[in-house]
C-alpha positions, -999 to 999 in steps of 0.1 A, spaced: 259 -179 -658 247 -146 -645 209 -141 -642 196 -112 -662 183 -81 -644 148 -87 -658 148 -124 -646 160 -114 -611 134 -87 -608 107 -111 -620 117 -136 -593 125 -113 -564 109 -79 -573 125 -46 -579 124 -37 -542 147 -66 -533 177 -45 -543 168 -18 -518 157 -41 -490 171 -30 -457 178 6 -468 162 34 -448 132 50 -464 140 84 -476 107 103 -477 100 134 -497 115 166 -484 143 167 -459 179 167 -471 173 140 -497 153 160 -523 117 167 -527 99 145 -552 125 117 -552 110 83 -547 120 47 -546 108 45 -582 132 73 -593 160 55 -574 152 23 -593 151 42 -626 184 58 -620 200 25 -608 187 8 -640 203 34 -662 235 32 -641 237 -5 -647 234 1 -684 261 27 -683 284 5 -662 304 -10 -691 330 11 -710 320 -4 -743 284 7 -738 296 43 -732 317 40 -764 286 27 -783 266 57 -770 293 80 -782 292 65 -816 254 65 -819 254 102 -807 269 112 -840 246 91 -862 224 60 -861 240 27 -870 233 -10 -875 247 -37 -852 268 -52 -880 284 -18 -888 291 -11 -852 307 -46 -848 331 -39 -877 339 -4 -865 345 -16 -829 363 -47 -839 340 -69 -819 318 -99 -826 283 -90 -838 269 -110 -809 289 -90 -784 277 -57 -799 241 -71 -800 243 -79 -763 254 -44 -754 227 -29 -777 201 -50 -759 211 -37 -725 211 -1 -737 177 -6 -754 162 -22 -723 173 9 -702 157 31 -728 189 49 -737 188 39 -773 160 29 -797 158 8 -827 141 16 -860 132 -13 -881 144 -8 -917 136 -39 -937 152 -69 -921 177 -47 -902 174 -24 -872 191 10 -871 199 21 -836 201 57 -824 202 76 -791 169 82 -773 178 118 -765 147 124 -744 155 94 -722 191 104 -719 180 139 -709 157 124 -683 185 104 -668 207 135 -666 179 153 -648 176 124 -624 213 125 -616 211 163 -611 180 159 -588 197 131 -568 230 149 -564 216 183 -560 219 214 -582 248 228 -562 268 196 -567 263 196 -604 273 232 -608 305 226 -589 
């Protein structure tokens, strides 16, 4: 069974994924202010976005908040599967849950999603994003 990202980082540290890569200091052609931490942050968001079902869930939650059970019915998936995807999106900070009684209503964390979009723009460069 695959080890979770959190368990892998706890055992090996977040820097293990970038071991052996050249250090890209501030300035130069790589973008001022970009650090290993911003690289790690963007990579974590990228991993959360790497499954088409999670993109689909984000699209659904972008319209209105929803409960796991309602998403499962709407998507035609097992509630445990939807819960798994919600957990990954929540750990990346892309969604947040609001406790309502015994249930949790999930919604987009718009500020975090904006921050991820800014990171992508900063990493790729403004001229790349504008086309």
